[in-house]
C-alpha positions as CSV (number, residue, x, y, z in Angstrom):
1,M,-17.5,30.3,-13.5
2,K,-14.7,30.8,-11.1
3,R,-17.0,29.4,-8.4
4,L,-17.4,26.3,-10.1
5,L,-13.9,26.0,-11.2
6,L,-12.7,26.5,-7.3
7,W,-15.4,24.0,-6.4
8,L,-14.1,21.3,-8.9
9,L,-10.3,22.1,-7.5
10,I,-11.6,21.7,-4.0
11,L,-13.3,18.4,-5.3
12,T,-10.3,17.0,-6.8
13,V,-8.1,17.7,-4.4
14,L,-10.6,16.0,-1.6
15,A,-10.3,13.0,-3.8
16,W,-6.9,12.7,-4.5
17,A,-6.2,12.9,-0.5
18,G,-8.8,10.3,0.0
19,Y,-7.7,8.0,-2.4
20,K,-3.9,8.2,-1.2
21,G,-5.2,7.7,2.5
22,G,-7.3,4.9,1.7
23,V,-4.5,3.3,-0.2
24,W,-2.0,3.9,2.7
25,W,-4.7,2.5,5.3
26,L,-5.4,-0.8,3.5
27,A,-1.7,-1.1,2.6
28,D,-1.0,-0.9,6.4
29,Q,-3.5,-3.4,7.1
30,R,-2.5,-5.9,4.8
31,M,1.0,-5.5,6.1
32,N,-0.2,-5.9,9.8
33,D,-1.7,-9.2,8.6
34,A,1.5,-10.4,7.2
35,R,3.4,-9.2,10.5
36,L,0.7,-11.4,12.5
37,A,1.0,-14.5,10.1
38,L,4.8,-14.4,10.1
39,N,5.2,-13.6,13.5
40,H,6.4,-16.9,14.5
41,Y,9.2,-17.1,12.2
42,G,10.5,-13.5,12.4
43,A,9.8,-9.8,12.6
44,L,8.5,-7.7,9.8
45,E,8.9,-3.8,9.4
46,R,7.0,-2.2,6.8
47,G,9.4,1.0,6.2
48,A,7.5,3.5,4.3
49,I,4.2,3.6,1.9
50,H,4.0,5.3,-1.3
51,S,1.1,5.1,-3.8
52,G,0.8,6.5,-7.6
53,V,-2.5,7.5,-9.3
54,R,-1.8,4.9,-12.0
55,G,-2.3,1.8,-9.4
56,R,1.1,1.5,-8.4
57,L,2.0,1.0,-4.6
58,L,5.6,1.1,-3.6
59,L,6.8,0.0,0.0
60,K,10.3,1.4,0.7
61,D,13.1,0.4,3.3
62,G,11.4,-2.4,4.8
63,Q,12.9,-5.3,6.8
64,W,12.5,-9.0,7.8
65,Q,14.4,-10.3,10.3
66,D,14.4,-14.0,10.3
67,F,15.1,-15.5,13.8
68,R,17.5,-18.0,12.2
69,L,19.8,-15.4,10.3
70,T,22.0,-12.9,12.1
71,Q,21.7,-10.2,9.7
72,P,17.8,-8.7,8.9
73,L,17.1,-8.8,4.9
74,A,16.4,-5.3,3.8
75,V,14.3,-4.6,1.2
76,L,14.9,-1.3,-0.3
77,I,11.8,-0.9,-2.8
78,A,9.1,-3.7,-3.1
79,E,6.5,-2.6,-5.8
80,L,3.1,-3.6,-7.0
81,T,1.6,-2.4,-10.0
82,T,-2.0,-2.8,-11.0
83,R,-3.9,-2.2,-14.2
84,S,-5.7,1.0,-12.5
85,P,-6.4,2.7,-8.9
86,L,-9.6,0.7,-8.4
87,S,-7.8,-2.4,-9.1
88,L,-5.2,-1.6,-6.3
89,I,-8.0,-0.6,-3.9
90,N,-9.9,-3.7,-4.5
91,L,-6.7,-5.7,-4.4
92,L,-5.6,-4.2,-1.1
93,H,-9.3,-4.5,0.3
94,T,-10.0,-8.4,-0.7
95,P,-6.7,-9.9,-1.6
96,A,-8.3,-13.3,-2.1
97,A,-10.5,-12.0,-4.8
98,E,-8.1,-11.2,-7.2
99,T,-5.5,-14.0,-7.2
100,P,-5.5,-15.8,-10.4
101,S,-6.5,-19.5,-10.3
């Protein structure tokens, strides 16, 4: 019984770490796509990426420096909330599939 509980604990920790790492990597890829798309208009800095187990993504301390402005626009917190963790992963993986028509 002790071995089974240890095995379940290790499996839970690995699943949690895989989820957090996957969400971070996918969010970083989407921010890189946005940075490339907006490259002609200004500079985008993503800041820190945080995710929650309930399907929540937080981008903290990001900045947008428009070439026409003298000061950067600081975004303290940008939050994306979805219905579930799987919805968040699907949205980050294929953003066009989740947009409402």
